[in-house]
N, C-alpha and C positions, 0 to 999 in steps of 0.2 A: 504494500500500500504506500502511495506517495505521501510525503509530508503534508502537502496541501490538502489532500483528501482526509488525512488523519485529523488535521486541524478543524476542518468543517464538521467531521463526525463528532469531535469533542464538543464543539459549540452546539451541535444538534442535541447531544446528550444533555448538555446544560439546559437547553430549552425544554426538554422533557422534564427535567427536575423542576424547573420553574412552574410548568403546568401542573405538576403533582402538588407542589406547595400551594399554588393558587387555588386548586380544587379544594384542598383541605381548609384553606383560609376562607374561601367563599362559604363553605358549610358553617364554619365558626361564626361568620358575619350574619348569615341568614338565621341562625339560632338566636341572634340578638336583634332580630327585626330589621335587618339591612334591606336596602332597596338598591337594585342595580340600574345604572343609567348607561346609555350608549350601546345597547346590544346590537344595533344595526351596523356600527362600524367595526365591531370586534372581529367578525369573519374576514373583513378586508385586512385588518391588522395581521391576523394569522397568515393569510395568503401572502402578504407583503414580506413578512419575516421568513416564511418558507421560501419565497422567491429569492430572497437575499442569499440563503444558503445554496439553493440550486444554482443561482446565477454565478456564485463563486466557483462552484465545481465546473459548470458548463463552460464559462468563459475561459477559465484557466486551461482546461483541457482542449476545447475546440479551437481556441485562438492561439494555443501554445504560449500562453503568458508565462514569462520567466519569473523566477525569484531573483529580484535585484537587491542585493544585500543592503545598499544604502537607503532603499525604500522599505524593503521587507522587514528588516529588524526593528526599525522604529515603529512601523505599523503593528507588528506583533506585540510590541511593548504597550501600545495604545489599546489593542484588543484585550490584553491581560488587565490593564488598568480599568478599562470599562467593565470588565467582569467583576473586578474587585469592588468598584463603586456600586454596581447592581446588587451584589450580595450584601454590601453594607446597608443598602436601602432595605433589602428583604429582612435582614437581622434587626434593623432599627424599628421597622414597623411591626415585626413579629406577625401575629395572626391577622393583623389589619392589612398586610401587604397583599396585593392581587394584581393580576394582569388585566382585570376588568375594573370598571369604575363602580365601586360599591360603597354605599354610605351607610354607616352604622349610626343610628340616632343617638345623640347625646355624647358621643365621644369627642374630645377636643382634638384639634389639629396637632400633629406631631411636630415638635420643635427640637428634637434631639438628633444626634448623628449628622448625616449630611444635610438633613432638613433644617438645621440651624444655619447653614451656609446658603441655601437656595431653596426655592419652592419645589422644583421638579428635578432632583438630581438623577433619577433613573432615566429621564428623557435625555439628559446630557450623555449618559452611558450609551443609550440607544443610538444617538446621533454619532458619537465618536466611533462606536463599533461599526455602524453602517458605512462609514467612510473607510475605516482602517482595515476591517476584515478582508474585503475584496482586494485592497491594495497590498496586502501581504504578498500576493502573487500577481501584482500588476493588473488586476481585473478592473480597469478604470471605467469600463462601460457599466458594469454592475454597481460600482461605487457611486457613479453619477446618477444612474436610474433609481437606485434605492433611495439615495439622499433626497432627490427631488420629490419622489412619491411620498417619502416619509415626512418631509416638511409639510406637505398638504395634510397628511393624516394626523400629524401632531397638532395642527391647527384645529382640526375637527375634535380631537381628543381634549385639548385644552378648553375649547368652548363647552364640551360636554361636562368636564369637571367643574367649570365655573357655574353652569346651570345646576349641577348637583349640589354645590355648596350653597347656592341661593335658595334651593328648595329645602335645604335642611341646615340653616346657618349655625346651629349648635352641634353639628356633626362633623366628623372628619371624613375626607375622601380617602378611601383605602385603595389606592391604585399605584401603578408604577410611575 
């Protein structure tokens, strides 16, 4: 197995772990009377993130994209940093973290961990990973396509979270 394929498989395994944690956390939230927002955009988000991984593999192999050490090593470092930031978010939010927009009534916003530094640290991780992961092996078309589509989707997602907060001002948004 090539190193680029192994990297994408490892990221895919991480995504599966995220979905398992999210499913468990969604059940926790629902037991506390949570409401989910933005169900319509969630399948698009799953498709986009699956497309990122597929695009990395397809472009790298079909277009013969090389590993360029001056680009690839820094991009790999950014991929690892984005994973660390993502799991810091997961750890900080605990059972409130989710890949969906879920509001648990009465819970305050989280202001610890990376959330004391910015409102949406996991979205920073997603943006950095979306650029860096494809560029580890020079897949610039995938990096560009994912980034543009993701910027649009993040706009939808942020509007959804804002609506969720306005609908339940004393609650915390439990999403990435």
